[in-house]
C-alpha positions in Angstrom: -5.8 7.0 -12.6 -5.9 6.9 -8.8 -4.3 3.8 -7.3 -5.0 3.0 -3.7 -2.9 0.3 -2.0 -2.9 -1.3 1.4 0.1 -3.0 2.9 -1.8 -5.9 4.4 0.5 -7.4 7.0 0.6 -8.8 10.5 0.6 -5.7 12.8 4.1 -5.6 14.3 4.6 -1.9 15.1 4.4 -2.4 18.9 7.6 -4.4 18.7 9.3 -1.3 17.3 8.4 0.4 20.6 9.6 -2.2 23.0 6.3 -4.1 23.5 6.4 -7.9 23.8 4.1 -8.7 21.0 2.8 -11.9 19.3 2.4 -10.7 15.7 0.6 -13.9 14.6 -2.0 -13.7 17.4 -2.4 -10.1 18.7 -1.1 -8.6 15.5 -3.4 -10.5 13.2 -6.5 -9.6 15.3 -5.7 -5.9 14.7 -4.9 -6.4 11.0 -8.0 -8.5 10.2 -10.2 -5.9 11.8 -8.5 -3.1 9.9 -8.6 -4.9 6.6 -12.4 -5.5 6.9 -12.8 -1.8 7.7 -10.9 -0.9 4.6 -13.0 -3.3 2.5 -16.2 -1.8 3.9 -15.0 1.7 2.9 -14.0 0.7 -0.6 -17.3 -1.1 -1.1 -19.2 1.9 0.2 -17.4 4.1 -2.3 -17.5 1.6 -5.2 -13.7 1.5 -6.0 -11.1 -1.2 -6.4 -7.6 -1.2 -4.9 -4.5 -3.3 -4.5 -3.7 -5.3 -1.4 0.0 -6.0 -0.9 -0.2 -9.1 1.4 2.4 -10.9 3.4 2.2 -14.6 3.2 1.9 -14.6 7.0 -1.3 -12.5 6.7 -2.7 -14.5 3.8 -2.3 -18.0 5.4 -3.7 -16.8 8.8 -6.7 -14.9 7.4 -8.1 -16.9 4.4 -11.6 -15.6 4.9 -10.3 -12.0 4.5 -8.3 -13.0 1.4 -11.5 -14.5 -0.1 -13.3 -11.2 0.6 -10.5 -9.2 -1.1 -10.8 -11.3 -4.2 -14.6 -11.6 -4.2 -15.0 -7.8 -4.1 -12.8 -7.3 -7.2 -9.5 -6.1 -5.7 -6.0 -7.1 -6.6 -3.7 -9.2 -4.4 0.0 -8.5 -4.7 3.0 -9.7 -2.7 4.5 -8.0 0.4 7.0 -10.6 1.5 6.5 -13.4 4.0 7.3 -12.2 7.5 6.9 -8.4 7.8 9.1 -8.2 10.9 12.0 -10.2 9.5 12.1 -9.9 5.7 14.5 -12.1 3.8 15.8 -11.9 0.2 14.1 -15.1 -0.8 10.7 -13.7 0.2 10.5 -12.3 -3.3 10.2 -15.9 -4.5 8.3 -17.5 -1.7 5.6 -14.9 -1.1 4.6 -15.1 -4.8 4.4 -18.8 -4.7 2.3 -19.0 -1.6 -0.1 -16.3 -2.7 -0.6 -17.8 -6.1 -1.3 -21.2 -4.6 -3.8 -19.6 -2.2 -5.6 -17.4 -4.6 -5.3 -19.2 -7.9 -4.3 -15.9 -9.4 -1.1 -14.7 -11.1 0.7 -12.4 -8.7 2.0 -9.5 -10.8 3.3 -7.0 -8.2 5.6 -6.8 -5.2 6.3 -4.3 -2.4 9.1 -4.8 0.0 8.2 -4.4 3.7 8.9 -0.8 4.9 9.7 0.1 1.3 13.2 -1.2 1.8 15.4 -2.1 -1.3 14.6 -5.3 -3.2 16.5 -7.4 -5.7 15.1 -6.2 -9.0 16.9 -8.9 -11.1 15.2 -11.5 -8.9 11.9 -9.8 -9.4 12.3 -10.0 -13.1 13.4 -13.6 -12.9 10.3 -14.5 -10.9 8.0 -12.9 -13.5 6.8 -9.8 -11.6 5.4 -7.2 -13.8 5.7 -4.2 -11.4 7.5 -3.2 -8.2 6.0 -0.7 -5.8 8.9 -0.5 -3.3 9.9 3.2 -3.7 8.8 6.3 -1.9 10.8 9.1 -3.6 10.9 11.3 -0.6 12.9 11.8 2.6 11.3 9.9 5.6 13.5 10.4 8.7 14.7 7.1 10.1 13.6 5.2 7.0 15.1 6.4 3.8 16.4 9.3 1.7 15.2 9.0 -1.9 15.1 12.6 -3.0 17.1 11.9 -6.1 14.9 8.9 -7.2 12.4 9.3 -10.1 9.0 10.6 -9.1 7.2 8.9 -12.0 7.0 5.3 -13.2 10.0 3.9 -15.0 11.4 0.6 -16.2 14.3 -1.2 -14.6 15.3 -4.8 -15.3 12.2 -5.0 -17.5 9.9 -4.4 -14.5 7.7 -1.3 -14.1 8.8 0.6 -11.1 5.9 2.5 -9.5 6.9 5.1 -7.0 4.5 6.4 -4.4 3.2 9.8 -5.2 4.9 12.9 -3.9 4.2 16.5 -4.8 6.1 18.2 -7.6 9.2 20.2 -6.6 9.0 19.9 -2.8 8.3 16.2 -2.8 5.8 16.2 0.0 5.0 12.5 0.6 1.3 11.7 0.3 1.5 8.3 2.1 -0.5 7.2 5.2 1.0 9.6 7.7 0.0 12.6 5.6 -3.7 11.6 5.6 -3.5 11.2 9.4 -2.1 14.7 10.0 -2.7 17.0 7.0 -6.0 19.1 7.1 -8.3 17.4 4.5 -8.4 20.6 2.4 -4.6 20.4 2.0 -4.5 16.7 1.3 -7.2 17.1 -1.4 -5.4 20.1 -2.9 -2.1 18.2 -3.1 -3.9 15.2 -4.7 -5.3 17.5 -7.4 -1.9 19.1 -7.9 -0.2 15.7 -8.4 -2.9 14.4 -10.7 -2.7 17.6 -12.8 1.1 17.4 -13.0 1.6 13.6 -13.3 -1.7 12.3 -14.6 -2.0 9.8 -11.8 -1.9 9.4 -8.0 -0.6 6.4 -6.1 -0.6 6.0 -2.3 -0.6 3.4 0.4 -2.0 2.7 3.9 -2.1 -0.2 6.4 -5.0 -2.0 8.0 -3.8 -1.2 11.6 -4.5 2.5 10.9 -8.2 1.7 10.8 -8.1 0.1 14.2 -8.8 2.3 17.3 -5.2 2.6 18.4 -5.9 5.5 20.7 -8.0 3.1 22.9 -4.9 0.9 23.5 -2.2 2.6 25.5 -0.6 -0.9 26.0 0.5 -0.7 22.3 2.7 2.3 23.2 1.9 4.0 19.9 3.2 7.5 19.5 0.8 10.3 18.8 2.2 10.5 15.3 0.7 7.1 14.5 -2.5 6.9 16.6 -3.7 10.4 15.6 -7.0 10.0 13.6 -6.6 6.2 13.7 -9.7 4.0 13.6 -13.1 5.4 12.5 -11.6 8.8 11.8 -9.2 7.2 9.3 -12.2 5.4 7.7 -14.0 8.7 7.3 -10.9 10.5 6.0 -10.2 7.9 3.4 -13.9 7.9 2.4 -13.9 11.7 2.0 -10.7 11.7 -0.2 -12.2 8.9 -2.4 -15.5 10.6 -2.9 -13.8 14.0 -3.5 -11.7 12.5 -6.3 -14.6 10.5 -7.7 -16.7 13.6 -7.8 -14.0 15.2 -10.0 -14.3 12.3 -12.4 -11.1 10.6 -11.5 -10.8 6.9 -12.4 -9.7 4.4 -9.7 -7.9 1.2 -10.5 -5.5 -1.5 -9.4 -1.8 -1.3 -9.8 -2.0 -4.0 -12.5 -4.4 -1.9 -14.5 -2.1 1.1 -14.1 0.9 -0.9 -15.2 -0.9 -2.1 -18.3 -1.7 1.5 -19.2 2.0 2.3 -18.9 2.9 -0.6 -21.1 0.3 0.3 -23.7 1.7 3.8 -23.7 5.2 2.5 -24.4 3.9 0.4 -27.3 2.1 3.5 -28.7 5.3 5.6 -28.5 7.1 3.0 -30.5 
């Protein structure tokens, strides 16, 4: 199964680069635009995905949240305030999203893939956690010894982002910005062949024309291929994998498959 996910948050990256930035005004404008672009792409390609939403984003963009649900996608939790995550966000973000959507929120991803209290997740009834990128990302984390494949901890399914076998090349958002498409496709095929699945994640602001806004002070690493190019790149990857007969699904569906496999093993 191929699981696409989108960290749907108020755009706060300019603050990391010294820009005075109102995340709930300027940031939301960028994220709402980008999320609608993503939804357009998924609709065009006919696939479902999982949107890890901060409660900030959800409460300030109810019309986008409605569209996510109406078009058959999954909503999962991504904390409350992306810029200032707090331990209790594991509790509050689930409560807020469930009240807004009327759905049971089964999954969680910590902002910036930082560590999260797994015991609290289990206590709150989360089924899966997707807060691990088992790779080395300079300035973020060093997880080269972490499992590459899903595993259980505290009774919760831990779903790492996909990395290539052996070298652990991360296949997250920056990779699709910079890798030649033939290489990204080849690595996707290699991972699916080796692991039986492919999980990756992006952000709405990648689908905004960042290159047209020097005031954001975005480094080339981030703005390269942002906007329409990113839409086209994502579309090409989806259609390539669909053309090979790969099934796309939500993280909840993937988690259920894992649980069913465990039952079969017993």
